C-alpha positions in Angstrom: 75.9 96.3 109.6 77.0 95.0 106.3 75.1 95.9 103.1 73.5 92.4 103.1 72.5 92.8 106.8 71.0 96.2 106.0 69.0 94.6 103.1 67.8 91.8 105.3 66.7 94.2 108.0 64.8 96.5 105.5 63.0 93.4 104.0 61.9 92.3 107.5 59.9 95.5 108.0 56.2 95.2 107.4 55.2 95.2 103.7 58.7 96.0 102.5 59.9 94.9 99.1 63.1 95.3 97.1 63.6 96.3 93.5 66.6 97.1 91.4 66.3 100.6 89.8 68.5 103.0 88.0 71.2 100.4 87.3 72.3 98.7 90.5 70.4 100.6 93.2 68.6 98.3 95.6 65.4 100.2 96.4 63.4 99.3 99.5 59.8 100.4 99.3 56.4 99.9 100.9 52.9 100.0 99.3 54.2 99.2 95.9 56.5 102.2 95.1 56.9 104.4 98.2 60.7 104.3 98.9 62.1 104.3 102.4 65.7 103.3 101.7 68.2 102.9 98.9 71.3 100.7 99.1 74.2 101.0 96.7 72.9 104.6 96.0 75.4 106.3 93.6 77.9 103.5 94.1 78.1 102.3 97.6 76.0 104.6 99.7 72.9 104.0 101.9 70.2 106.7 101.7 67.0 107.0 103.7 64.5 109.5 104.9 64.7 111.2 108.3 62.4 113.4 110.3 62.3 116.9 108.8 63.3 118.6 112.1 66.3 116.3 112.6 67.7 116.5 109.0 70.2 119.3 109.7 71.4 117.7 112.8 72.2 114.5 110.9 74.0 116.1 108.0 76.2 118.0 110.5 77.6 114.7 111.7 80.8 113.4 110.1 80.2 110.9 107.3 76.5 111.9 106.8 75.4 114.2 104.0 72.3 115.3 102.2 71.3 112.6 99.7 71.8 113.9 96.2 68.4 114.4 94.4 66.5 113.4 97.5 67.7 116.0 100.1 64.7 118.2 99.5 62.5 115.3 100.8 64.8 115.1 103.9 66.9 112.1 102.9 70.4 111.5 104.2 73.2 109.5 102.6 76.3 107.7 104.1 78.7 104.9 103.2 77.0 101.5 103.5 80.4 99.8 103.8 81.8 102.2 106.5 78.7 103.6 108.1 79.2 106.4 110.6 76.4 105.0 112.8 76.3 102.1 115.1 74.2 99.1 114.2 71.4 99.9 116.7 71.1 103.5 115.6 71.1 102.4 112.0 68.3 100.0 112.6 66.3 102.6 114.5 66.7 105.1 111.7 65.8 102.6 109.0 62.7 101.7 111.0 61.8 105.4 111.4 62.2 106.0 107.7 59.8 103.1 107.0 57.3 104.5 109.4 57.6 108.0 108.1 56.7 106.7 104.6 53.9 104.5 106.0 52.3 107.4 107.9 52.0 109.3 104.6 50.0 106.5 102.9 46.2 106.7 102.7 44.7 105.4 106.0 43.3 102.4 104.3 46.8 101.2 103.4 48.3 101.7 106.8 46.9 98.8 108.8 49.5 96.0 109.1 52.3 98.4 108.2 52.4 100.6 111.3 54.6 99.5 114.1 54.0 100.3 117.8 56.4 103.2 118.6 
């Protein structure tokens, strides 16, 4: 997916919004300020959250690394212009990142944001 397709996909997720932060970083968040993806992260990268128990498996893959400043929260980073993942896997992981963040919200904010998994 191109960076514009990634952005469009992220914005299509329930309750998602986009903000520019820290210069030119396109930050996708839910419930106001809970980030689930960052595009143009540190230049041209895509960063997003993954399941804690899968983090090490992803960063062992070529082209994927721990996201600077966010790795302790189990975020990975990769090139947005030459992603090492196929489009379907990228969509699945972005959706999962969104849902990981939504599930950590207070129960009263979750309705309408949860997807059937």
